[in-house]
mmCIF file of the N, C-alpha and C atoms, coordinates in Angstrom:
data_MODEL
# 
_entry.id   MODEL 
# 
loop_
_atom_site.group_PDB 
_atom_site.id 
_atom_site.type_symbol 
_atom_site.label_atom_id 
_atom_site.label_alt_id 
_atom_site.label_comp_id 
_atom_site.label_asym_id 
_atom_site.label_entity_id 
_atom_site.label_seq_id 
_atom_site.pdbx_PDB_ins_code 
_atom_site.Cartn_x 
_atom_site.Cartn_y 
_atom_site.Cartn_z 
_atom_site.occupancy 
_atom_site.B_iso_or_equiv 
_atom_site.pdbx_formal_charge 
_atom_site.auth_seq_id 
_atom_site.auth_comp_id 
_atom_site.auth_asym_id 
_atom_site.auth_atom_id 
_atom_site.pdbx_PDB_model_num 
ATOM 1   N N  . UNK A 1 1  ? -19.750 -14.735 16.234 1.00 0.00 ? 1  UNK A N  1 
ATOM 2   C CA . UNK A 1 1  ? -19.260 -16.093 15.861 1.00 0.00 ? 1  UNK A CA 1 
ATOM 3   C C  . UNK A 1 1  ? -17.818 -16.351 16.205 1.00 0.00 ? 1  UNK A C  1 
ATOM 4   N N  . UNK A 1 2  ? -17.611 -17.266 16.250 1.00 0.00 ? 2  UNK A N  1 
ATOM 5   C CA . UNK A 1 2  ? -15.935 -17.738 16.476 1.00 0.00 ? 2  UNK A CA 1 
ATOM 6   C C  . UNK A 1 2  ? -15.409 -17.923 15.081 1.00 0.00 ? 2  UNK A C  1 
ATOM 7   N N  . UNK A 1 3  ? -14.203 -17.721 14.682 1.00 0.00 ? 3  UNK A N  1 
ATOM 8   C CA . UNK A 1 3  ? -13.411 -17.809 13.457 1.00 0.00 ? 3  UNK A CA 1 
ATOM 9   C C  . UNK A 1 3  ? -13.528 -19.331 13.394 1.00 0.00 ? 3  UNK A C  1 
ATOM 10  N N  . UNK A 1 4  ? -13.529 -19.954 12.307 1.00 0.00 ? 4  UNK A N  1 
ATOM 11  C CA . UNK A 1 4  ? -13.479 -21.332 11.784 1.00 0.00 ? 4  UNK A CA 1 
ATOM 12  C C  . UNK A 1 4  ? -12.413 -21.392 11.261 1.00 0.00 ? 4  UNK A C  1 
ATOM 13  N N  . UNK A 1 5  ? -11.023 -22.708 11.424 1.00 0.00 ? 5  UNK A N  1 
ATOM 14  C CA . UNK A 1 5  ? -10.483 -22.959 10.808 1.00 0.00 ? 5  UNK A CA 1 
ATOM 15  C C  . UNK A 1 5  ? -10.824 -24.397 9.691  1.00 0.00 ? 5  UNK A C  1 
ATOM 16  N N  . UNK A 1 6  ? -10.123 -24.385 8.541  1.00 0.00 ? 6  UNK A N  1 
ATOM 17  C CA . UNK A 1 6  ? -10.631 -25.135 7.729  1.00 0.00 ? 6  UNK A CA 1 
ATOM 18  C C  . UNK A 1 6  ? -9.062  -25.240 6.849  1.00 0.00 ? 6  UNK A C  1 
ATOM 19  N N  . UNK A 1 7  ? -9.320  -26.496 6.101  1.00 0.00 ? 7  UNK A N  1 
ATOM 20  C CA . UNK A 1 7  ? -8.082  -26.566 5.051  1.00 0.00 ? 7  UNK A CA 1 
ATOM 21  C C  . UNK A 1 7  ? -8.751  -26.751 3.831  1.00 0.00 ? 7  UNK A C  1 
ATOM 22  N N  . UNK A 1 8  ? -8.384  -25.669 2.674  1.00 0.00 ? 8  UNK A N  1 
ATOM 23  C CA . UNK A 1 8  ? -8.874  -26.043 1.475  1.00 0.00 ? 8  UNK A CA 1 
ATOM 24  C C  . UNK A 1 8  ? -7.931  -26.049 0.361  1.00 0.00 ? 8  UNK A C  1 
ATOM 25  N N  . UNK A 1 9  ? -7.914  -27.008 -0.312 1.00 0.00 ? 9  UNK A N  1 
ATOM 26  C CA . UNK A 1 9  ? -7.036  -27.074 -1.414 1.00 0.00 ? 9  UNK A CA 1 
ATOM 27  C C  . UNK A 1 9  ? -5.495  -27.447 -0.705 1.00 0.00 ? 9  UNK A C  1 
ATOM 28  N N  . UNK A 1 10 ? -5.483  -28.049 0.462  1.00 0.00 ? 10 UNK A N  1 
ATOM 29  C CA . UNK A 1 10 ? -4.202  -27.961 1.152  1.00 0.00 ? 10 UNK A CA 1 
ATOM 30  C C  . UNK A 1 10 ? -3.616  -27.050 2.078  1.00 0.00 ? 10 UNK A C  1 
ATOM 31  N N  . UNK A 1 11 ? -4.173  -25.992 1.859  1.00 0.00 ? 11 UNK A N  1 
ATOM 32  C CA . UNK A 1 11 ? -4.101  -24.965 2.838  1.00 0.00 ? 11 UNK A CA 1 
ATOM 33  C C  . UNK A 1 11 ? -5.209  -24.429 3.858  1.00 0.00 ? 11 UNK A C  1 
ATOM 34  N N  . UNK A 1 12 ? -4.305  -24.268 5.099  1.00 0.00 ? 12 UNK A N  1 
ATOM 35  C CA . UNK A 1 12 ? -5.362  -23.806 5.980  1.00 0.00 ? 12 UNK A CA 1 
ATOM 36  C C  . UNK A 1 12 ? -5.800  -22.464 5.872  1.00 0.00 ? 12 UNK A C  1 
ATOM 37  N N  . UNK A 1 13 ? -7.132  -22.117 6.070  1.00 0.00 ? 13 UNK A N  1 
ATOM 38  C CA . UNK A 1 13 ? -7.628  -21.129 5.988  1.00 0.00 ? 13 UNK A CA 1 
ATOM 39  C C  . UNK A 1 13 ? -8.720  -20.534 7.180  1.00 0.00 ? 13 UNK A C  1 
ATOM 40  N N  . UNK A 1 14 ? -8.816  -19.475 7.374  1.00 0.00 ? 14 UNK A N  1 
ATOM 41  C CA . UNK A 1 14 ? -9.590  -18.967 8.475  1.00 0.00 ? 14 UNK A CA 1 
ATOM 42  C C  . UNK A 1 14 ? -11.069 -18.292 8.116  1.00 0.00 ? 14 UNK A C  1 
ATOM 43  N N  . UNK A 1 15 ? -12.072 -18.739 8.321  1.00 0.00 ? 15 UNK A N  1 
ATOM 44  C CA . UNK A 1 15 ? -13.685 -18.395 7.616  1.00 0.00 ? 15 UNK A CA 1 
ATOM 45  C C  . UNK A 1 15 ? -14.174 -17.743 8.862  1.00 0.00 ? 15 UNK A C  1 
ATOM 46  N N  . UNK A 1 16 ? -14.983 -16.432 8.593  1.00 0.00 ? 16 UNK A N  1 
ATOM 47  C CA . UNK A 1 16 ? -15.761 -15.855 9.369  1.00 0.00 ? 16 UNK A CA 1 
ATOM 48  C C  . UNK A 1 16 ? -16.728 -15.117 8.483  1.00 0.00 ? 16 UNK A C  1 
ATOM 49  N N  . UNK A 1 17 ? -17.823 -14.319 9.145  1.00 0.00 ? 17 UNK A N  1 
ATOM 50  C CA . UNK A 1 17 ? -18.654 -13.599 8.811  1.00 0.00 ? 17 UNK A CA 1 
ATOM 51  C C  . UNK A 1 17 ? -18.536 -12.184 9.064  1.00 0.00 ? 17 UNK A C  1 
ATOM 52  N N  . UNK A 1 18 ? -18.424 -11.111 8.526  1.00 0.00 ? 18 UNK A N  1 
ATOM 53  C CA . UNK A 1 18 ? -18.180 -9.510  8.999  1.00 0.00 ? 18 UNK A CA 1 
ATOM 54  C C  . UNK A 1 18 ? -19.497 -9.476  9.502  1.00 0.00 ? 18 UNK A C  1 
ATOM 55  N N  . UNK A 1 19 ? -19.577 -8.228  9.983  1.00 0.00 ? 19 UNK A N  1 
ATOM 56  C CA . UNK A 1 19 ? -20.898 -7.608  10.596 1.00 0.00 ? 19 UNK A CA 1 
ATOM 57  C C  . UNK A 1 19 ? -22.260 -7.429  9.454  1.00 0.00 ? 19 UNK A C  1 
ATOM 58  N N  . UNK A 1 20 ? -21.486 -7.540  8.363  1.00 0.00 ? 20 UNK A N  1 
ATOM 59  C CA . UNK A 1 20 ? -22.525 -6.709  7.212  1.00 0.00 ? 20 UNK A CA 1 
ATOM 60  C C  . UNK A 1 20 ? -22.781 -8.001  6.692  1.00 0.00 ? 20 UNK A C  1 
ATOM 61  N N  . UNK A 1 21 ? -22.636 -9.403  7.204  1.00 0.00 ? 21 UNK A N  1 
ATOM 62  C CA . UNK A 1 21 ? -22.985 -10.616 6.711  1.00 0.00 ? 21 UNK A CA 1 
ATOM 63  C C  . UNK A 1 21 ? -21.913 -11.044 5.646  1.00 0.00 ? 21 UNK A C  1 
ATOM 64  N N  . UNK A 1 22 ? -20.704 -10.566 5.051  1.00 0.00 ? 22 UNK A N  1 
ATOM 65  C CA . UNK A 1 22 ? -20.466 -10.956 4.084  1.00 0.00 ? 22 UNK A CA 1 
ATOM 66  C C  . UNK A 1 22 ? -19.194 -11.868 4.633  1.00 0.00 ? 22 UNK A C  1 
ATOM 67  N N  . UNK A 1 23 ? -18.987 -13.207 4.026  1.00 0.00 ? 23 UNK A N  1 
ATOM 68  C CA . UNK A 1 23 ? -18.402 -14.206 4.181  1.00 0.00 ? 23 UNK A CA 1 
ATOM 69  C C  . UNK A 1 23 ? -16.725 -13.810 3.801  1.00 0.00 ? 23 UNK A C  1 
ATOM 70  N N  . UNK A 1 24 ? -15.741 -14.233 4.518  1.00 0.00 ? 24 UNK A N  1 
ATOM 71  C CA . UNK A 1 24 ? -14.302 -13.707 4.750  1.00 0.00 ? 24 UNK A CA 1 
ATOM 72  C C  . UNK A 1 24 ? -13.541 -14.886 4.986  1.00 0.00 ? 24 UNK A C  1 
ATOM 73  N N  . UNK A 1 25 ? -12.590 -15.249 3.908  1.00 0.00 ? 25 UNK A N  1 
ATOM 74  C CA . UNK A 1 25 ? -11.864 -16.350 3.823  1.00 0.00 ? 25 UNK A CA 1 
ATOM 75  C C  . UNK A 1 25 ? -10.479 -15.664 3.578  1.00 0.00 ? 25 UNK A C  1 
ATOM 76  N N  . UNK A 1 26 ? -9.656  -15.974 4.804  1.00 0.00 ? 26 UNK A N  1 
ATOM 77  C CA . UNK A 1 26 ? -7.959  -15.510 4.839  1.00 0.00 ? 26 UNK A CA 1 
ATOM 78  C C  . UNK A 1 26 ? -7.224  -16.484 5.289  1.00 0.00 ? 26 UNK A C  1 
ATOM 79  N N  . UNK A 1 27 ? -5.969  -16.364 4.823  1.00 0.00 ? 27 UNK A N  1 
ATOM 80  C CA . UNK A 1 27 ? -4.834  -17.558 5.204  1.00 0.00 ? 27 UNK A CA 1 
ATOM 81  C C  . UNK A 1 27 ? -4.855  -17.700 6.669  1.00 0.00 ? 27 UNK A C  1 
ATOM 82  N N  . UNK A 1 28 ? -4.680  -18.575 6.988  1.00 0.00 ? 28 UNK A N  1 
ATOM 83  C CA . UNK A 1 28 ? -4.669  -18.957 8.843  1.00 0.00 ? 28 UNK A CA 1 
ATOM 84  C C  . UNK A 1 28 ? -3.548  -19.191 9.087  1.00 0.00 ? 28 UNK A C  1 
ATOM 85  N N  . UNK A 1 29 ? -3.056  -17.602 9.124  1.00 0.00 ? 29 UNK A N  1 
ATOM 86  C CA . UNK A 1 29 ? -1.544  -17.611 9.958  1.00 0.00 ? 29 UNK A CA 1 
ATOM 87  C C  . UNK A 1 29 ? -1.362  -15.978 9.885  1.00 0.00 ? 29 UNK A C  1 
ATOM 88  N N  . UNK A 1 30 ? -0.592  -15.763 10.911 1.00 0.00 ? 30 UNK A N  1 
ATOM 89  C CA . UNK A 1 30 ? -0.414  -14.224 11.099 1.00 0.00 ? 30 UNK A CA 1 
ATOM 90  C C  . UNK A 1 30 ? 1.000   -14.136 10.542 1.00 0.00 ? 30 UNK A C  1 
ATOM 91  N N  . UNK A 1 31 ? 1.410   -13.093 9.983  1.00 0.00 ? 31 UNK A N  1 
ATOM 92  C CA . UNK A 1 31 ? 2.479   -12.870 9.269  1.00 0.00 ? 31 UNK A CA 1 
ATOM 93  C C  . UNK A 1 31 ? 3.905   -12.667 10.398 1.00 0.00 ? 31 UNK A C  1 
ATOM 94  N N  . UNK A 1 32 ? 3.306   -12.676 11.427 1.00 0.00 ? 32 UNK A N  1 
ATOM 95  C CA . UNK A 1 32 ? 4.506   -12.371 12.692 1.00 0.00 ? 32 UNK A CA 1 
ATOM 96  C C  . UNK A 1 32 ? 5.110   -13.749 12.863 1.00 0.00 ? 32 UNK A C  1 
ATOM 97  N N  . UNK A 1 33 ? 4.416   -14.385 13.568 1.00 0.00 ? 33 UNK A N  1 
ATOM 98  C CA . UNK A 1 33 ? 4.728   -15.614 14.127 1.00 0.00 ? 33 UNK A CA 1 
ATOM 99  C C  . UNK A 1 33 ? 4.164   -16.860 13.891 1.00 0.00 ? 33 UNK A C  1 
ATOM 100 N N  . UNK A 1 34 ? 3.554   -16.872 12.811 1.00 0.00 ? 34 UNK A N  1 
ATOM 101 C CA . UNK A 1 34 ? 2.534   -17.751 12.209 1.00 0.00 ? 34 UNK A CA 1 
ATOM 102 C C  . UNK A 1 34 ? 1.541   -18.478 12.717 1.00 0.00 ? 34 UNK A C  1 
ATOM 103 N N  . UNK A 1 35 ? 1.147   -17.876 13.835 1.00 0.00 ? 35 UNK A N  1 
ATOM 104 C CA . UNK A 1 35 ? 0.190   -18.447 15.108 1.00 0.00 ? 35 UNK A CA 1 
ATOM 105 C C  . UNK A 1 35 ? -1.291  -18.320 14.125 1.00 0.00 ? 35 UNK A C  1 
ATOM 106 N N  . UNK A 1 36 ? -1.974  -19.404 14.238 1.00 0.00 ? 36 UNK A N  1 
ATOM 107 C CA . UNK A 1 36 ? -3.095  -19.440 13.453 1.00 0.00 ? 36 UNK A CA 1 
ATOM 108 C C  . UNK A 1 36 ? -4.176  -18.285 13.860 1.00 0.00 ? 36 UNK A C  1 
ATOM 109 N N  . UNK A 1 37 ? -4.591  -17.673 13.065 1.00 0.00 ? 37 UNK A N  1 
ATOM 110 C CA . UNK A 1 37 ? -5.439  -16.316 12.842 1.00 0.00 ? 37 UNK A CA 1 
ATOM 111 C C  . UNK A 1 37 ? -7.351  -17.159 13.703 1.00 0.00 ? 37 UNK A C  1 
ATOM 112 N N  . UNK A 1 38 ? -7.181  -18.308 13.242 1.00 0.00 ? 38 UNK A N  1 
ATOM 113 C CA . UNK A 1 38 ? -8.411  -18.666 13.619 1.00 0.00 ? 38 UNK A CA 1 
ATOM 114 C C  . UNK A 1 38 ? -8.667  -19.015 15.617 1.00 0.00 ? 38 UNK A C  1 
ATOM 115 N N  . UNK A 1 39 ? -7.183  -18.809 15.788 1.00 0.00 ? 39 UNK A N  1 
ATOM 116 C CA . UNK A 1 39 ? -7.394  -18.865 17.575 1.00 0.00 ? 39 UNK A CA 1 
ATOM 117 C C  . UNK A 1 39 ? -7.682  -17.514 18.084 1.00 0.00 ? 39 UNK A C  1 
ATOM 118 N N  . UNK A 1 40 ? -7.797  -16.610 16.634 1.00 0.00 ? 40 UNK A N  1 
ATOM 119 C CA . UNK A 1 40 ? -7.639  -15.170 17.556 1.00 0.00 ? 40 UNK A CA 1 
ATOM 120 C C  . UNK A 1 40 ? -9.422  -14.544 17.871 1.00 0.00 ? 40 UNK A C  1 
ATOM 121 N N  . UNK A 1 41 ? -9.626  -13.406 17.564 1.00 0.00 ? 41 UNK A N  1 
ATOM 122 C CA . UNK A 1 41 ? -10.984 -13.055 17.854 1.00 0.00 ? 41 UNK A CA 1 
ATOM 123 C C  . UNK A 1 41 ? -11.320 -12.187 16.801 1.00 0.00 ? 41 UNK A C  1 
ATOM 124 N N  . UNK A 1 42 ? -12.597 -12.175 16.838 1.00 0.00 ? 42 UNK A N  1 
ATOM 125 C CA . UNK A 1 42 ? -13.528 -11.411 15.868 1.00 0.00 ? 42 UNK A CA 1 
ATOM 126 C C  . UNK A 1 42 ? -13.680 -10.437 16.607 1.00 0.00 ? 42 UNK A C  1 
ATOM 127 N N  . UNK A 1 43 ? -13.286 -9.041  16.043 1.00 0.00 ? 43 UNK A N  1 
ATOM 128 C CA . UNK A 1 43 ? -13.691 -7.764  16.587 1.00 0.00 ? 43 UNK A CA 1 
ATOM 129 C C  . UNK A 1 43 ? -15.004 -7.067  16.254 1.00 0.00 ? 43 UNK A C  1 
ATOM 130 N N  . UNK A 1 44 ? -15.729 -6.128  16.992 1.00 0.00 ? 44 UNK A N  1 
ATOM 131 C CA . UNK A 1 44 ? -16.973 -5.864  16.408 1.00 0.00 ? 44 UNK A CA 1 
ATOM 132 C C  . UNK A 1 44 ? -17.361 -5.202  14.739 1.00 0.00 ? 44 UNK A C  1 
ATOM 133 N N  . UNK A 1 45 ? -15.841 -4.579  14.743 1.00 0.00 ? 45 UNK A N  1 
ATOM 134 C CA . UNK A 1 45 ? -15.906 -3.757  13.280 1.00 0.00 ? 45 UNK A CA 1 
ATOM 135 C C  . UNK A 1 45 ? -15.632 -4.735  12.045 1.00 0.00 ? 45 UNK A C  1 
ATOM 136 N N  . UNK A 1 46 ? -15.184 -6.289  12.418 1.00 0.00 ? 46 UNK A N  1 
ATOM 137 C CA . UNK A 1 46 ? -15.475 -7.112  11.479 1.00 0.00 ? 46 UNK A CA 1 
ATOM 138 C C  . UNK A 1 46 ? -13.906 -7.767  10.975 1.00 0.00 ? 46 UNK A C  1 
ATOM 139 N N  . UNK A 1 47 ? -13.078 -7.032  11.785 1.00 0.00 ? 47 UNK A N  1 
ATOM 140 C CA . UNK A 1 47 ? -11.405 -7.159  11.802 1.00 0.00 ? 47 UNK A CA 1 
ATOM 141 C C  . UNK A 1 47 ? -11.484 -8.501  12.814 1.00 0.00 ? 47 UNK A C  1 
ATOM 142 N N  . UNK A 1 48 ? -9.973  -9.071  12.286 1.00 0.00 ? 48 UNK A N  1 
ATOM 143 C CA . UNK A 1 48 ? -9.641  -10.043 13.332 1.00 0.00 ? 48 UNK A CA 1 
ATOM 144 C C  . UNK A 1 48 ? -8.364  -9.936  13.859 1.00 0.00 ? 48 UNK A C  1 
ATOM 145 N N  . UNK A 1 49 ? -8.413  -10.257 15.356 1.00 0.00 ? 49 UNK A N  1 
ATOM 146 C CA . UNK A 1 49 ? -7.053  -9.930  15.883 1.00 0.00 ? 49 UNK A CA 1 
ATOM 147 C C  . UNK A 1 49 ? -6.347  -11.492 16.183 1.00 0.00 ? 49 UNK A C  1 
ATOM 148 N N  . UNK A 1 50 ? -4.960  -11.312 15.805 1.00 0.00 ? 50 UNK A N  1 
ATOM 149 C CA . UNK A 1 50 ? -4.285  -12.538 16.258 1.00 0.00 ? 50 UNK A CA 1 
ATOM 150 C C  . UNK A 1 50 ? -4.238  -12.417 17.980 1.00 0.00 ? 50 UNK A C  1 
ATOM 151 N N  . UNK A 1 51 ? -4.313  -13.507 18.348 1.00 0.00 ? 51 UNK A N  1 
ATOM 152 C CA . UNK A 1 51 ? -4.122  -14.007 19.947 1.00 0.00 ? 51 UNK A CA 1 
ATOM 153 C C  . UNK A 1 51 ? -2.705  -13.801 20.099 1.00 0.00 ? 51 UNK A C  1 
ATOM 154 N N  . UNK A 1 52 ? -1.620  -13.667 19.682 1.00 0.00 ? 52 UNK A N  1 
ATOM 155 C CA . UNK A 1 52 ? -0.461  -13.642 19.996 1.00 0.00 ? 52 UNK A CA 1 
ATOM 156 C C  . UNK A 1 52 ? 0.215   -12.253 20.647 1.00 0.00 ? 52 UNK A C  1 
ATOM 157 N N  . UNK A 1 53 ? 0.341   -11.282 19.365 1.00 0.00 ? 53 UNK A N  1 
ATOM 158 C CA . UNK A 1 53 ? 0.500   -10.145 19.855 1.00 0.00 ? 53 UNK A CA 1 
ATOM 159 C C  . UNK A 1 53 ? -0.409  -8.704  19.467 1.00 0.00 ? 53 UNK A C  1 
ATOM 160 N N  . UNK A 1 54 ? -1.500  -9.441  18.821 1.00 0.00 ? 54 UNK A N  1 
ATOM 161 C CA . UNK A 1 54 ? -2.604  -8.393  18.972 1.00 0.00 ? 54 UNK A CA 1 
ATOM 162 C C  . UNK A 1 54 ? -2.498  -7.923  17.479 1.00 0.00 ? 54 UNK A C  1 
ATOM 163 N N  . UNK A 1 55 ? -1.898  -8.165  16.420 1.00 0.00 ? 55 UNK A N  1 
ATOM 164 C CA . UNK A 1 55 ? -2.099  -7.675  15.227 1.00 0.00 ? 55 UNK A CA 1 
ATOM 165 C C  . UNK A 1 55 ? -3.290  -7.839  14.601 1.00 0.00 ? 55 UNK A C  1 
ATOM 166 N N  . UNK A 1 56 ? -3.895  -7.007  14.040 1.00 0.00 ? 56 UNK A N  1 
ATOM 167 C CA . UNK A 1 56 ? -5.288  -6.809  13.533 1.00 0.00 ? 56 UNK A CA 1 
ATOM 168 C C  . UNK A 1 56 ? -5.523  -6.781  12.149 1.00 0.00 ? 56 UNK A C  1 
ATOM 169 N N  . UNK A 1 57 ? -6.249  -7.655  11.381 1.00 0.00 ? 57 UNK A N  1 
ATOM 170 C CA . UNK A 1 57 ? -6.125  -7.923  10.221 1.00 0.00 ? 57 UNK A CA 1 
ATOM 171 C C  . UNK A 1 57 ? -7.625  -7.398  9.400  1.00 0.00 ? 57 UNK A C  1 
ATOM 172 N N  . UNK A 1 58 ? -7.612  -6.440  8.348  1.00 0.00 ? 58 UNK A N  1 
ATOM 173 C CA . UNK A 1 58 ? -9.175  -6.346  7.837  1.00 0.00 ? 58 UNK A CA 1 
ATOM 174 C C  . UNK A 1 58 ? -9.324  -7.722  6.584  1.00 0.00 ? 58 UNK A C  1 
ATOM 175 N N  . UNK A 1 59 ? -10.967 -7.312  6.073  1.00 0.00 ? 59 UNK A N  1 
ATOM 176 C CA . UNK A 1 59 ? -11.084 -8.511  5.527  1.00 0.00 ? 59 UNK A CA 1 
ATOM 177 C C  . UNK A 1 59 ? -10.553 -8.641  4.067  1.00 0.00 ? 59 UNK A C  1 
ATOM 178 N N  . UNK A 1 60 ? -9.566  -8.034  3.842  1.00 0.00 ? 60 UNK A N  1 
ATOM 179 C CA . UNK A 1 60 ? -8.494  -8.323  2.563  1.00 0.00 ? 60 UNK A CA 1 
ATOM 180 C C  . UNK A 1 60 ? -7.331  -8.953  2.853  1.00 0.00 ? 60 UNK A C  1 
ATOM 181 N N  . UNK A 1 61 ? -7.386  -8.994  4.611  1.00 0.00 ? 61 UNK A N  1 
ATOM 182 C CA . UNK A 1 61 ? -5.973  -9.742  4.732  1.00 0.00 ? 61 UNK A CA 1 
ATOM 183 C C  . UNK A 1 61 ? -4.873  -8.834  5.279  1.00 0.00 ? 61 UNK A C  1 
ATOM 184 N N  . UNK A 1 62 ? -5.310  -7.648  4.779  1.00 0.00 ? 62 UNK A N  1 
ATOM 185 C CA . UNK A 1 62 ? -4.066  -6.283  5.303  1.00 0.00 ? 62 UNK A CA 1 
ATOM 186 C C  . UNK A 1 62 ? -4.209  -6.297  6.880  1.00 0.00 ? 62 UNK A C  1 
ATOM 187 N N  . UNK A 1 63 ? -2.772  -6.150  7.175  1.00 0.00 ? 63 UNK A N  1 
ATOM 188 C CA . UNK A 1 63 ? -2.714  -5.845  8.586  1.00 0.00 ? 63 UNK A CA 1 
ATOM 189 C C  . UNK A 1 63 ? -2.739  -4.429  8.720  1.00 0.00 ? 63 UNK A C  1 
ATOM 190 N N  . UNK A 1 64 ? -3.987  -4.125  9.621  1.00 0.00 ? 64 UNK A N  1 
ATOM 191 C CA . UNK A 1 64 ? -4.264  -2.347  9.969  1.00 0.00 ? 64 UNK A CA 1 
ATOM 192 C C  . UNK A 1 64 ? -3.933  -2.055  11.056 1.00 0.00 ? 64 UNK A C  1 
ATOM 193 N N  . UNK A 1 65 ? -3.380  -2.880  12.373 1.00 0.00 ? 65 UNK A N  1 
ATOM 194 C CA . UNK A 1 65 ? -3.110  -2.210  13.817 1.00 0.00 ? 65 UNK A CA 1 
ATOM 195 C C  . UNK A 1 65 ? -2.161  -3.393  14.110 1.00 0.00 ? 65 UNK A C  1 
ATOM 196 N N  . UNK A 1 66 ? -0.933  -2.610  14.696 1.00 0.00 ? 66 UNK A N  1 
ATOM 197 C CA . UNK A 1 66 ? -0.035  -3.419  15.465 1.00 0.00 ? 66 UNK A CA 1 
ATOM 198 C C  . UNK A 1 66 ? -0.136  -3.116  17.057 1.00 0.00 ? 66 UNK A C  1 
ATOM 199 N N  . UNK A 1 67 ? -0.752  -3.765  17.773 1.00 0.00 ? 67 UNK A N  1 
ATOM 200 C CA . UNK A 1 67 ? -1.311  -3.669  19.061 1.00 0.00 ? 67 UNK A CA 1 
ATOM 201 C C  . UNK A 1 67 ? 0.022   -3.489  19.877 1.00 0.00 ? 67 UNK A C  1 
ATOM 202 N N  . UNK A 1 68 ? 0.805   -4.569  19.981 1.00 0.00 ? 68 UNK A N  1 
ATOM 203 C CA . UNK A 1 68 ? 1.875   -4.560  20.494 1.00 0.00 ? 68 UNK A CA 1 
ATOM 204 C C  . UNK A 1 68 ? 2.823   -3.440  20.649 1.00 0.00 ? 68 UNK A C  1 
ATOM 205 N N  . UNK A 1 69 ? 2.855   -2.503  19.530 1.00 0.00 ? 69 UNK A N  1 
ATOM 206 C CA . UNK A 1 69 ? 3.989   -1.731  18.920 1.00 0.00 ? 69 UNK A CA 1 
ATOM 207 C C  . UNK A 1 69 ? 3.197   -0.469  19.668 1.00 0.00 ? 69 UNK A C  1 
ATOM 208 N N  . UNK A 1 70 ? 1.546   -0.231  19.532 1.00 0.00 ? 70 UNK A N  1 
ATOM 209 C CA . UNK A 1 70 ? 0.869   0.906   19.740 1.00 0.00 ? 70 UNK A CA 1 
ATOM 210 C C  . UNK A 1 70 ? 1.123   0.939   21.168 1.00 0.00 ? 70 UNK A C  1 
ATOM 211 N N  . UNK A 1 71 ? 1.198   0.275   22.094 1.00 0.00 ? 71 UNK A N  1 
ATOM 212 C CA . UNK A 1 71 ? 1.201   0.027   23.672 1.00 0.00 ? 71 UNK A CA 1 
ATOM 213 C C  . UNK A 1 71 ? 2.285   0.638   23.922 1.00 0.00 ? 71 UNK A C  1 
ATOM 214 N N  . UNK A 1 72 ? 3.672   0.688   23.369 1.00 0.00 ? 72 UNK A N  1 
ATOM 215 C CA . UNK A 1 72 ? 5.070   1.341   24.357 1.00 0.00 ? 72 UNK A CA 1 
ATOM 216 C C  . UNK A 1 72 ? 4.931   2.719   23.904 1.00 0.00 ? 72 UNK A C  1 
# 
C-alpha cells in the first residue's frame, strides 16, 4: 500500500497500514528538509522512508535510521 496524504484539522498527515494491519498516522513532513513523507516508501517492516535523504521513521514518528549518514 502506498502512503496517503490527507489534511486533518488543517494539518497535513500521512496515513498507512503497518504489516500487522495497524493504522498509522504521522505528520506529513520529514524533520530534515520538510519533504512530505507521503511521497516516501513503506518498508516491509512497517516503517516509512523519506524519499529525499532516506531517513526512516517508525510508527510512533521517531527517526530510527539515517540512511545518508550510514552510507558514508
